[in-house]
C-alpha positions as CSV (number, residue, x, y, z in Angstrom):
1,M,-11.5,-6.5,-16.5
2,T,-8.4,-4.9,-14.8
3,M,-10.1,-1.5,-14.8
4,L,-13.2,-2.9,-13.2
5,M,-11.1,-4.6,-10.4
6,S,-8.9,-1.5,-10.0
7,D,-11.6,1.0,-9.3
8,Q,-13.1,-1.0,-6.4
9,P,-11.8,-0.7,-2.9
10,V,-10.8,-4.0,-1.3
11,G,-12.0,-3.1,2.2
12,L,-8.9,-2.1,4.1
13,G,-11.1,-0.2,6.5
14,G,-9.5,3.2,5.9
15,K,-9.9,5.8,3.2
16,S,-9.9,5.5,-0.6
17,Q,-9.5,8.1,-3.3
18,M,-9.6,8.0,-7.0
19,V,-7.0,10.4,-8.5
20,P,-7.3,11.3,-12.2
21,T,-4.1,11.1,-14.3
22,Q,-3.3,12.0,-17.9
23,Y,-0.5,9.5,-18.3
24,P,0.7,6.3,-16.8
25,I,2.5,6.5,-13.5
26,N,5.7,4.5,-12.6
27,L,4.3,2.6,-9.6
28,Q,7.7,1.2,-8.8
29,A,9.2,4.7,-8.4
30,V,6.1,5.9,-6.4
31,A,6.3,2.8,-4.1
32,Q,10.0,3.3,-3.5
33,Q,9.5,6.9,-2.5
34,V,6.7,6.0,-0.1
35,V,8.9,3.2,1.4
36,M,11.8,5.6,1.9
37,F,9.5,8.2,3.5
38,L,8.0,5.6,5.9
39,R,11.4,4.2,6.8
40,A,12.6,7.7,7.6
41,Q,9.7,8.0,10.0
42,G,10.8,4.9,11.9
43,F,8.5,2.3,10.1
44,R,9.6,-1.0,8.8
45,A,8.1,-1.1,5.3
46,W,7.7,-3.7,2.5
47,P,6.6,-2.9,-1.0
48,M,5.0,-5.4,-3.4
49,V,4.8,-4.0,-7.0
50,G,3.2,-5.5,-10.1
51,Q,2.4,-4.0,-13.5
52,N,-0.7,-2.0,-12.4
53,L,-0.8,-2.6,-8.6
54,A,1.4,-1.7,-5.7
55,V,0.9,-2.6,-2.1
56,I,3.0,-1.1,0.6
57,Q,2.8,-2.5,4.2
58,A,4.4,-0.8,7.1
59,Q,4.8,-1.5,10.8
60,H,5.8,0.8,13.6
61,H,6.6,-0.2,17.2
62,S,3.8,1.7,18.9
63,L,0.5,1.3,20.7
64,L,-1.2,-0.2,17.6
65,G,1.4,-3.0,17.4
66,T,0.9,-3.7,21.1
67,L,-3.0,-3.7,20.8
68,T,-3.4,-5.6,17.5
69,G,-0.4,-8.0,17.6
70,Q,2.5,-8.3,15.3
71,N,0.5,-9.5,12.3
72,K,-1.2,-6.1,11.5
73,A,0.3,-3.5,9.3
74,Y,-0.6,-0.1,7.9
75,T,-1.4,-0.8,4.2
76,I,-1.4,1.4,1.2
77,R,-2.8,0.0,-2.1
78,L,-2.2,1.8,-5.4
79,C,-4.0,0.5,-8.4
80,Q,-3.6,2.1,-11.8
81,G,-6.4,2.1,-14.4
82,Q,-7.0,3.9,-17.6
83,G,-6.8,7.6,-16.6
84,F,-6.8,7.2,-12.9
85,I,-5.0,5.9,-9.8
86,M,-7.0,4.4,-6.9
87,V,-5.3,5.0,-3.6
88,E,-6.6,3.0,-0.6
89,T,-5.3,3.0,2.9
90,G,-6.1,1.0,6.0
91,I,-4.9,-1.8,8.2
92,A,-4.5,-5.4,7.1
93,N,-2.7,-8.5,8.1
94,L,1.0,-8.4,7.3
95,M,1.7,-10.8,4.4
96,Q,4.1,-13.6,5.6
97,D,6.4,-13.2,2.5
98,C,7.2,-9.6,3.6
99,N,8.8,-10.7,6.8
100,A,11.6,-12.5,4.9
101,S,12.8,-9.2,3.4
102,T,13.2,-7.2,6.6
């Protein structure tokens, strides 16, 4: 059931890519590296990591923030299945729990 849910994009409106892997990936470490990169680029970033799913949301004070309001965030979704990682990017509403960990 997890694999069926993992290989389907959730509709973030961006791009999705299935990346084959030969071994399990440490999603916590990958999410942390992405967050560090985004923060170095001037973004505020919030990771949410589970066993086979990581969602990273990031905001930047730019034209996008002005046009869409403060509740939108660039979103990266990493979902690990048997022998693959699904990477999906796009823009989604910022989860309210994330603002507490600024």
